[in-house]
Structure formats: C-alpha cells, structure tokens
LUMGU-640687 format. One record per residue (C-alpha): x, y, z. Coordinates in steps of 0.25 Angstrom, whole numbers, plus 5000, padded with zeros to 4 digits. Layout:
REM residues N
XYZ ...
This chain:
REM residues 392
500050005000 500650124996 500450265004 499250355004 498450244996 497050284995 495850204996 494250224997 494250155010 495250115021 494750035030 495450035045 495449875050 495449745043 494549685053 493049635049 492749775050 493549815041 493749705032 492149685030 492149865028 493049825016 492449685010 491149755007 491849895003 492649834991 491449734989 490449834987 491649924979 492749854973 493349984967 493750024982 494950024989 494749985001 496049965012 496049905024 496849915034 497149835046 498549835055 498449685057 497949595045 498449465053 497049505062 497749455074 496949565083 495949595075 494649605083 493849525071 494549425072 494649395089 493349395091 492449275093 491849305079 490349305084 489249365075 487749375081 486549425081 486249465096 486249605096 485149705099 485749845088 484949805076 486049845068 486949755074 486149645074 485749675059 487449675056 487549525063 486549495052 487149545042 488449455048 487849335048 487449365034 488549375029 489449255038 488449165030 488949195018 490449255020 491149115016 490249115004 490449285000 491849315005 492749214997 493849244990 494549194978 493749044981 493849024995 492949065004 493149085020 492749015032 492249085043 491548975052 490349035054 489548985064 488149015068 488248945082 487449045088 487549165101 486849155112 486449275123 486049255134 484949335139 484849365156 483749445164 484649595164 484849575146 483549505144 482749615140 484049675129 484149525125 482749525123 482749645114 483749615105 483349465103 481949565097 482849635088 483549525083 482449435081 481649555074 482949585065 482649415061 483749375068 483749225074 483949235089 483349135098 482949165111 483249065121 482849025136 483949005147 483648845147 483848835132 485148905132 485648755140 484748685133 485648735120 486848725127 487048635137 488348695143 487548825148 487148855161 486448985159 486049045173 484749095178 485049235175 484949195161 483449205155 483949155141 484749195128 484649235113 485249135103 485749185088 485849065081 486349145071 487549185078 488849135079 490549155074 491249145063 492849155060 493049305061 494349295054 493949225043 493049315039 493749455043 494949385032 493649345022 493349475022 494649535022 494949455009 493749475001 494049625004 495349594998 494849504987 493749644983 494949734982 495049774997 496849815000 496949775015 498249865021 498949825033 499149925042 498850005055 497950115052 498250215063 497650345058 496250395049 496750515043 495550615040 495650735032 494450855031 493450785040 493650655029 494750505031 495950525022 496750385025 497250315037 498650315041 499450195044 500050175057 501250155046 501350285039 500350225027 499250315022 497950275016 497150365011 495750335011 494250455013 493550335018 494150245030 493550145036 493850105053 493849965056 494949955064 494149885076 494549905089 495650025084 494650085077 494450215087 495950215085 495950255072 495050325074 495650405083 496550475073 495350525065 494950605076 493550525079 493550465092 492750315093 492250265106 492850135102 493950045112 494649915109 494249795121 494949675120 493949545123 494349415123 493949275120 494549165124 494349025121 494048905130 494048755129 492948695137 493048565144 491648545142 491048565126 489748605120 488848515112 489048615101 489548745097 488948865106 488449015106 489049125106 488449135122 488549265127 488349245143 487549375152 488849425154 489349455139 490249335141 490149255127 490649125122 490449015109 490948895106 492148895096 492648805085 493548695093 492848685104 493148815110 492348915116 492749045116 492249165126 492349305127 491649415136 491749555134 491649655147 491849795151 493149785157 493849735145 495049815140 495049935130 496449925123 497249835114 497449725122 497249585115 497849515126 496949415132 496549355146 496449215151 496149265165 494949325159 494249205156 494749115167 494249225177 493049295171 492549235160 492749085163 491749085179 490749155169 490749055157 490748935167 489448995175 488548955163 489248865158 489848775168 490448655159 491548755154 492148765170 493248695163 493848755149 495148765146 495648935142 496148915127 496449035121 495949165121 496349305114 495649465114 495449565103 494649685105 493349745102 493249875097 492249935108 491250025106 491150095120 490050185115 488950075112 489749925108 489349955094 490049995080 490450135074 489950105060 490150205047 490850345042 491250435057 490550565055 491650655054 492550595046 492050565033 492650435025 492950365042 492050255044 492150155056 491850035060 492149995075 491549985089 490949865087 491149825099 491349665096 490349655085 491349695076 491549565067 490149515067 489749655061 490749645052 490149615040 488949735042 490149845043 490749815032 489549825022 489149935032 490450025029 490650005015 489050025011 489350155020 490650195015 489950164999 488850245004 488050125000 486650065004 486850005019 486449855018 486249885035 486150015040 487050035052 487250165053 486650145069 488150105071 488650265065 489950315071 488850435073 488550385084 489950385093 489850535088 488650545097 489150455106 487750365102 487750245107 486950125102 485850045111 486249905112 486149785123 486849685126 488149695116 488949595119 
C-alpha cells in the first residue's frame, strides 16, 4: 500500500462488524474501493473469536429481536452463499436452544418480552418449573424459580469460521485488507479526510467506519468524539464434568446471570458478567474466580457437577456501552462521513450480519432493509438511553 492511497470507504477493525460491512458494501457496488484496516490478522485478541458464539432471539427490544431474526436467516444459508472458489465454509451452526430461568422478581419483565417475541413471529416456549427438570434431569431449580423461557431456534456457531468467510468473500469481491493499527481519524472542515496508522502511513477517504470494538472509543476520541464505551474483560471457563448430560445442553441463563452450555467434545462452557468486571485491555483469566465464585453457584443448580475439572479458560473484551448497553450505529451527527458500529456490550457477534447490511445501506443511501435508527449516535449526544430490561 502506498502512502496517501485514496478509498471510497475505510473501515477500521476487521472483526465481524468490519468484515460484514465490507462484504455488503462491495456486494452492493463492486466498483467501490473499500479498505479494511486490521491490527492483528490472526484475530488472537478479537472479541469475535473469544466469545461463546451465541445467537438468540430472546431480547426485549423489538429491533434487537429483528436483528437476531435476520442473523438466523443468514446463518442457515451461510455455507451455501459465502463460498469462494468452490469452497464452502463450515460454520457448525447448532440450534440447541437458549433457556432463560424466570423467578418471581423478573416474571413480569420476562412475560412482557415473551409476548413481544411471540408477536414478532418468534418460536418461544414457556416452561413451568417442573418441565425444566423433566427436559434436563441434571437441573435442580429451586423454589425461587417459577419457570423458564426456551428459544428452540437459538444456538451457537463457529465464530472464527464465520469471520474468515466474511473476510474471504469481501476480498474476493474487491475489498482490500490492510494490516496496521489505526491511530487517528483525520477530520477537515467538519468531515472525515482519512486515517493515520501508527507507523505513519496515511489513507485518505471521505467515509470512515469505526468498527474497532473495545478500541473504538479510543480511536473516536482522536476525532474529538467522546463515546460512553469502555473495554470490559469477560472470562469463559471450559469444564470437564464427572457426570455428563444425556444430550446437548442449551445455553442456560440463571437468575444471577451465570450462563453455561454444552460444547463440542463433551465440555461445558461457562461465564458470568458482573459489575465488578475490570475495565481495561486485560486478557488474563483467573481460575480462582471460577473456583471461589462460580462453581458453588453452578453446583447448586446442577448438584451432579460438584465434581469437575477446570480444563482451560480465556478472557476477551466487550465493548460496553455504559449509557444503555446497546449498539451505537450510524453517522456521528457532528462529523460528516464518520460512521460508528460499537457499544454492542457482548451482543456484537450475533448482530454482525444485520449491522453490516445496515451500515452499507446507510453509506450508499439505499432503502433500509431493517430500520435500526433507534441505535443512532444522536442519542449519545442527547444522553438519551434506550430502555431494555433483562439484558444479559
């Protein structure tokens, strides 16, 4: 790449958001010159690849539900449509369900969300407490549990395979991937002018899409944009339980927010988000957190797992929107040509397909397939949070 090379669109961050956006842009207009700047082409610390790769319909905001509905459509035909050179990706999309436990305190909110999901055509089931143990005999819900909502279409997939497929498809259609660290966004006369990389290289464009994930706020600040987005460490633990379930377990979410699911190879993956999770670019994982805090809670719900082995763990970063826990999508009102896709707070992977399409349509001024203007950055300027209960 030569210095000061000019592009129609520059995307900073080549994870799921950046690669899906690049794909939709060059698919819609093959003549576009699109560059994706990614600091680490191995994606060793990308939030996309360090997540539990879950996709679910069970949200309480209409637009988040519709985003997931589109994700299901995409994932079901992904292997067929995203092949390159006769080779199809294998994404291992397993629809084993998500099970959200419901107690007396969150029953009203769960019922409201359940009704909304059903009104939008979602397959959602209500299980009374007794049915939970019938379906999954290892589970022993206490008296505080009144039931659960089960989404049979929810599931998980190979996040790395999906990311690589988006990248390969975008490149095959003409997108250019540039290895480098986007250090600053250049703004001239109220509109974007380009991006400067940490090694001094400059790339010019009147359209910049900040898909930097946990690093997005730092980059936005170089253009004078202050975002309520912070990098928060989330840990995942892989467990080998002495007693195995009879079949796959859905992603099961306890009242406390602890969640776990079956993984390929007979393991169980587990995590929990708490307000005390550290802010910062910290990728260390702590086995004591599992041993002292999470295991006792898990064993109370699944007593048979009082014997298990902690096989491994890892940590990744959420780009947490401290205003309302929802995405920040669209053009920053005060800078022409600066588009944002950040603040997903742990939901980004499943929202990538819809976000990529939406940003492409905004940039190219095409009719919107799905109106996601509720997530506009304007609400950040106005300090106007979205209301959504039961975010996990």
